[in-house]
N, C-alpha and C positions, 0 to 999 in steps of 0.2 A: 345453772347450765351444766355443772359437773354431775349433778344427779341424773339429769335427763338424757344427755347426749352421749353417744359412744365416743371413746377416746380418739378414734381415727378421724372423726368429724371435727373434734376440737383441734387436733394437730393440723389438719388441712386448713382450717379457718385461720389459725395464727400464722402459718407460713404464707398463705395468700395475702392476708391483710398487711403484713409487714413488707412483703415484696412490693405491693402496690403503693404503700406509703413512702418507701425509700427508693423506689425505682432501681433496685438491684435485684438480681435473679436469685430468688429463693424457691427452689423446686421441691415438690412433694411427690412421693410415690408410696403407695400402700400395697405391699405384697402379701398374697394369701389372706386378704381381708375376710374371706368366708370363715376363717379360723379365729377371728377376733373374739376374745373372751371378755366377759364383763368384769368390772372391778369397782370397788367402793369409790364414792365421790372423792374422799381425801387422797386416794392414790392417784386418781385421774388429775386432781388439782396439782399435786406435786410433780407429776410427769409433765403436765402442761407448763408449769413454771420452769422446769428444767429446760424444756425446748425453748421457752421464751428467753431465758438467760443466755443460752448458746446463740440464739439468733441476735440478741442484743449485743453480745460481745463481738459477733461477726460484723454487725453494722458499725459498731463503735471503734473497733480496734484492729481488725484483721487486715485491713487495706486490700482485701479481696473484692471481687465483684460477683462471686457465685457461691451459693451455699446449697448443697443437696441434702435433703432430709428424706430418709427412707424408713418406713415402719415395716417390719417383717414379722409375721405372725406364725406361730405353730400352736398346737394344743397346749404345749408345756411352757412356752416362752414368747415374750414380746422383745424384739431387738429394735432399737432405734439407732440408726447411723446418721450422723450429721457431719458432713465433710465440706470444708471450704477450700478456696484456692488462694488464701491469704498468706501472711507471713509466719503462721504457726506460733508456737510459744517462744517468746524471746528469752534466750539464755540469760541467766542472772536475775531475772525478775521473779522466777518461781511462780507458785500458785497464789493468786490474790484471793480476796474475799469472795469474789464471784465463783471461783472454782471450789472454794471451801463450802460455799452455800450449796452448790450443785451436789457435792459429795454428801453433805448432811441430808439433803432431800432424798437422795437415792438410798442412803442407809435407812432413813426413817420408813421407807416403803418396802424395804427388803430387796432393793435392786442393786446392781453393780454398775459402776460407771468408770470408764477408762478414757484417758486423754492421750492421743497418739499424735506426735508431730515429727515429721522427717524433713528437715531443712525448711521446706515450705508446707503449707497446709496444716490444718488442725482437723483431726478425726476424733469425734466424740462418740463413744459407743455406750449405750445404756441397755442392760439386760434385766428384764423383770420376769421372774418365774411366775407361772400361773398357780397361785396358791388360793384362788378364790372359788367359791361355790358358784356355779353357773346354772 
């Protein structure tokens, strides 16, 4: 599926299926999808699993009930914003293996990932430059 489908469809599928399975609100928005650029299957796969891990962490640990996932495209960059309304990163616990895995996947595909938490909420931002031939 990673070879055949555009990333936006993969992202939409994972958010909708997890939302339906867990009966929590996981919303999906795709901005400027006409600018979606192609990428190799391994890059799509790592992005997919980054989104999957963030969704999984939301469902398992955030104690929130809403997660917003937004893909924003330009010719030069894909930005993925994932924002929940949960408890954020608990002080003293630091980054666990899940966050380390997210960072490793992002680095492997040439993306940057940031984790922002302010009292409540966790905002994960992934930025992938378009370095691919289309």
